[in-house]
C-alpha positions in Angstrom: 10.8 16.5 1.3 7.2 15.3 0.6 6.7 14.9 -3.1 3.2 13.3 -3.0 0.0 13.3 -0.9 -2.1 10.3 -0.9 -5.7 11.0 -0.7 -8.8 8.7 -0.5 -10.8 7.3 -3.1 -14.6 7.0 -2.8 -16.8 4.7 -4.5 -20.1 6.0 -5.9 -21.8 4.9 -3.0 -19.4 7.1 -0.9 -17.4 4.2 0.7 -13.5 4.2 1.3 -12.3 0.7 0.4 -8.9 1.4 1.2 -9.8 2.8 4.9 -12.3 -0.2 5.3 -9.4 -2.8 4.4 -7.0 -1.1 6.7 -9.4 -1.3 9.7 -9.6 -4.9 9.5 -6.0 -5.6 9.4 -3.7 -6.6 12.4 -1.2 -3.9 13.8 2.0 -5.4 11.6 0.2 -5.0 8.6 -1.2 -1.4 9.1 2.4 -0.5 10.4 4.1 -1.9 7.2 1.5 -0.1 5.0 1.9 3.1 6.9 6.0 2.8 6.4 5.5 1.9 3.0 3.2 5.3 2.3 5.7 7.3 4.3 8.7 5.8 2.2 6.5 6.7 -1.2 5.7 10.1 -0.2 9.4 11.4 -0.1 10.3 9.0 -3.4 10.4 11.5 -6.2 10.6 9.0 -8.9 8.6 6.0 -8.5 9.8 4.2 -11.6 12.8 2.8 -9.6 10.9 2.4 -6.2 10.0 -1.5 -5.6 7.3 -0.5 -3.1 5.0 0.7 -6.1 4.3 -0.7 -9.6 2.6 1.2 -12.4 -0.5 -0.5 -13.9 -0.8 -1.1 -17.4 -3.6 -1.4 -20.3 -7.1 -0.9 -19.0 -5.9 0.1 -15.5 -3.0 2.6 -16.9 -2.8 5.9 -14.6 -3.0 3.7 -11.5 -0.4 2.3 -9.3 -0.4 -0.7 -7.1 1.4 -0.2 -3.7 3.5 -3.4 -2.6 4.7 -4.4 0.8 5.3 -7.7 2.5 4.6 -8.9 6.1 6.4 -12.0 7.4 5.1 -13.1 10.7 6.5 -16.4 12.5 3.7 -18.8 13.7 5.2 -21.6 15.5 7.6 -22.9 12.9 5.8 -21.9 10.0 6.5 -18.5 8.4 3.6 -16.9 6.7 4.0 -14.0 4.1 1.1 -11.7 3.3 1.2 -8.9 0.8 
């Protein structure tokens, strides 16, 4: 059951910053972001979900979506959020 629906936020000049960010990501990042949103939309209580964090103070009412990408580049491991 889907508990949540994600909608786009547009800036005053009609820009969708999340969509713009998403378009320039490589497929691994896009995939992990998509999976994270699917997990969150069926999670009824976000307070216990590690994929999301409620912001405080002047950002109260907003939530930060969290995910991690680990890629192997030769012998070096690269982590991106």
